[in-house]
N, C-alpha and C positions, 0 to 999 in steps of 0.2 A: 518566411519570417521577415517582419518589417525591420529595417535598418536605419530608416530615416529618423534622425534626432528630432526633426521638426514634426514628424508624424507622431512620435512617442510623446513629445511635448503637448501637442493638442489633445491627445487622449488623456494624458495625466491631468491636464487642467480641467477635466470634466469631474474630477473628484475633489472633495472638500479638503484640500491641502494648502495650509497657508505657506507663503513665502514664494520665492522666485525658483523656477525651474533651473537646475544646474547641470543636468546631464542623465543619461541612461546607458546602461551597458547590458548585454546578455548576462543571464545568471543561472547557474546551475547546470545539471545534465540531464534534466527531464527530456523525455522523448515524446510526450503528449501535447502539452501546452507550451506556448512561447512566453518565456519568463525574462523580466528584466529587473534590475535593481536601478531604482529611479532616485536621484538625489535632488532635494530641494534646500535652499538656503533661506533662513529666517533669522534676521538680526545677526548676520554673520556666522550663524551656527548651522552646520549641515544636518539634515534629517533624512534617512533612507526609507524607502518603501519599496514593496514588491508588487510590480504591475505585471498582470498576466493575461494573455489572450487565451480564451478557453477554446479548445479543439471541439467544435460542434460536429465534427465527423464522428468522434469517438462518443461524445456525450451529445445525445440527440435533443436533449431538452435542457439548454442552459438555465432558463429561469427556474425550473424545478431544482436543478442542482444548487443553484445559488440559494434557493429557499431553504434547502437542507443546511447549507453551510451557515447561512444566517441564523437559523434556529440552534444549531449545534454550538457555534461559537458564543452565541448570546447566553445559552444555559451553562456552558462551561465558565464564562466570565462571571456568572452569578455564584457558581459553586466555589470558585477561588478567591472571591472578593475578601480582602482581609488578610490573605496570605502574604508573605514577604515576597516582593518581586512579582506580584500578580500579573502585571501588565506583559511579562515575558512568558508566562506560562499558558497562555491561549492566544491564538491567532486573532488579531483585530482587524475587522473589516473597516474601510473608509468609504462612506457613502458618497455618492455623486451629488452634484448641486441640487438635484430635485429630490434627493432622499432615498433613491434606490441603492441597492448594493452591487449593481453592474451598470456598465454603460454599453449601449449597441452603437457602433461606428456607421458611417455611410455605407460601408460595404457589407453590413450585417453581421459584423464579428462582434463577440461578446468580451468584455474587458471587466476586470476587477482589480482592486488594490488593497494589500495589506500592510500594516505597519511592520517594518522590518524587525526581526527579533535580534537584537544587538547582543554582542559579547557571546556568541554561541556559533556553533558550526555543525555541519553534518559530515558523515564519513561514508564513503561508498562501500567500504569492506570493513568489517569488525576487526579491531586490533587487540582486543583482550577479553577475558571472560568478565571482567568488571564492566565494560562497555556493553557487552551483550545483556548483563543484569540491568543496566540502566534503562536500555532501550526497551526491554520487556516490562520493566516496572512502570515506564512511561505510557506503554500502550494499555497495560492492565489499569492504571489510572484513568486513562482516557475513557475506557469502557465503564469503569465504576462510576465516574461521574456523570455518566449519561444514562444510567439505569433508570432514573426517574424522570427523564425527558417527557414532558406532557404530550398527550395526543394532539393532533393526529399522527399517525404512522408516517415515518419519513418516505420520500419517494425512493423508488428503485432506480438509481441513475444508470445502471446497467442491468437490465432484467436478466433474471436466471444467471447471475455472474458465477455463482457457486453451486449451480445445479449440476452436479456431476454426472447424473444419469443422462441428462441432455448432452453434455459434453461427450459422453460416450457414444450415444446415438450419431452425433456429428462425425465421430471418428469412424464408425462403422459405415456411414454413408460415403465417406471419403475414400475408404478402402475399397468399397464396391465399385465406385465410380472410377477410381484410378485415372483421374482426368489427365494427369501429365506422365503417366507411365513410370511411377516411382515406386510402387508397392514392393516390386521385387527387391529393391535396394534397402527396403526397411523391414525385411521379412522377420528378423528376430525381435525387432522393437513392436511390431503388430502382434506377434505371438504373446510377447510379455503383456501387452495391454489386454488382449482378449482373455488371457488367463487371470487377470485381476479384475474382471468384470464384477465380481461379487463385492468389491471395495466401494464401488461407486454410490450406492444408495443408503449405505449403513447410517450415516448421521441424519439424513432426511427422514428415515423411519424411527429414529431414536426418541422422538417426542421431546426434544431439548427445547428450552425457552428461547424465543427470539430476543435478541440484544441489538443494541446500536453498535455496530462494528464499523472498523476502518477499512478493511478489505485490501490493504495494500501495505503490510507492516513490514517493509524493509527497513534496515538500519538507517538508510538515509532520509527517512520520513520522521526522524527524531532530532530536534535541535539539541546538540550536547553543550553544556556550559564550558566555555574555554578555560575557566579557572578550576572549577570543582568537578568536571567530568559528569555532573548530573544530567539525566535526560530531562530537559525542562519543558519542551513543547513539541507536541505532535502536529506535523504539518500535512500537507497534500491531502485535502479532505473531499476531493472529488468523488470517491468512491464510498464515502460514509453513508451507510444505509442499513436497513435491517438485515441481520444474519446470526450466525452462531458464534459463540465465543471461541470454539474450536477453530473456526476459520482463521481468525486473527493469529491465534497462537500457532496454528499449523503453518502459516506463511513465514512466521518468524524462524521456525524449525527449518523450513525449505531454504530460506535465504540467508540464514546466519550460521548454520552448524557445520556446513561443509566448506573447507579452505578453497575449493576449486572455483573458477569462473563458471558462470551459468553455460557457457559454450566451450568449456575445456574439452580438448581432444583426447588427453591423456587421462583415461577413466580410472587409472590407479590413484589419482589424486582425489577422487570423489569419495568422500567418507563422512558419515555423520560422526562429529566428534562429541563424545559423550560430555566432556567438561563444559563445552559450550550449550548443550542441552540442559545441563544442570542449572547453569547460570540463567538461561531463559526461564526454566520452570520456577526457580525460586524468585526471580525478579517479578515474573508475571503474577505468581499466585500471592506474593507478598502485598501487591496492589489490588488484584481482582478477587482475591480470596473472600473479600467480606461480602460479595454478592454471589459468587459461584455456587450452584448447586453441587451435591455430591456426584450427580450423574454428568454435569458439565465438566467437572474436574476430571472424571474418569474418561471423558472423550478427548482430553488434550493430546494424548500421545498418538491416538488415531488420527487426529486432525492433521499432525504432521505428515503422516502417510498419506492421508487422502489429498491434500493441498498439492503435494509433490507430485502424487501420481496425476492429478487433474492438469496441472500446467504441462507435465510431460506429454500427456494426450493432446493438449492444444498445440504444442510445438508440432508433434507428429501429424496431427490433422492439417495444420497449415503447410507442412512439408508436401504431404500428399496432394494438396490442392493447388500447388504451385507458388507457395509463399505469398499468399494474398493479405495476410494480416500484419504478422510481425516482420519488422525491417530486418534484412538480411545484407551481409556484406561479402558473402562467399557462397560457392556452391555447396549445397548440403548443410547450410548454417543451422536451419531449424532441426534437421535431423541430429546434428551434434548436441543441440540444446536438449533435445528428447532424450538422448543417450545418458547425459549427465543427470537428468531428473529420475530416470528410471534406475540408474545406478545407485542414487541416493535413496530411492524407496527400498532396494535391496539391503543397503546398509542399515536402514531404519528397521527393517524386518529382522535383521540379525540381532539387533540390540532392543528389541521391543520389549521383551519381558523385563530387562533391566531398567529400561525407561519407565515402564509402568510401576516397578517397585519404588523408584525414586519419587515419582509423582505421589504415590500412595502415602509415602512417608512424610511428605510436607503438610503440615496442618493448615486448614482453612483459617 
């Protein structure tokens, strides 16, 4: 990560920002891109911006990624124009001096700048059912406003991101190879995954309509208004690409309904809390229900199970391969993560019928 204020000053000056550079500090808890809050002074008034260096190891085609973001933010901006506080409801890209939406520095790194969304904040963990409702409503609104995004189709910034059968195949290969001799220590998790093989391809075979989806619908990707508590702006648009509505709803279920941390070792703490699920379902359908088909609505509960199972498989695969993808801080870290996901799948399965009844009872 760059730490030199002078380097950040020179990068920030490549963008069309009036005023004098006043400083920059690391911002947020993201693990992919390098993010800074940059302050400029104009006529004695400070203005804040988000300056980010794109991780081109994870995102192989930054120009395509930025074209997606340019099109999506422009379309969202048109959709909310005239709304009260419209400028805080959509991320605003700042162009470079030559009119592009990204800057490439001498090292070949890609940078972008957004206007800072003031008077709002993010939360790493959900604190109430109302907060869950607001986040789900914001993601549903995000999808709804992008339903009529004109062609061409957005780029796939990470190809096959939610192709669960391919994730399953990768796990099978890791089990067979057992490259670092860990399969014996994950026997029960491997058995759980193999017995759930039938889950993997269900949504891909369902013939559901392709939507513009966010694909990383964690609570901390919604800016929450500091006064009203409303979810006002969806952020972190790197994985916005074509997908299924159930993928986004499913990841909300995965990341919001359990009170346990993703790497919690005490599995008794891992449970799908039904009140949190109800808040997500009501918030999401209140916003997205205007475009969801009956079949899409019927897929939401299964989406929660599928995405939780999928990320559990990914943790398990990485553990068996020697921790090549996800950052770890202790021995068995990825296996611990896998265990929490599979335990959450079990909790979802135990309440699945009740979850379906609730979703069915909410009118589109």
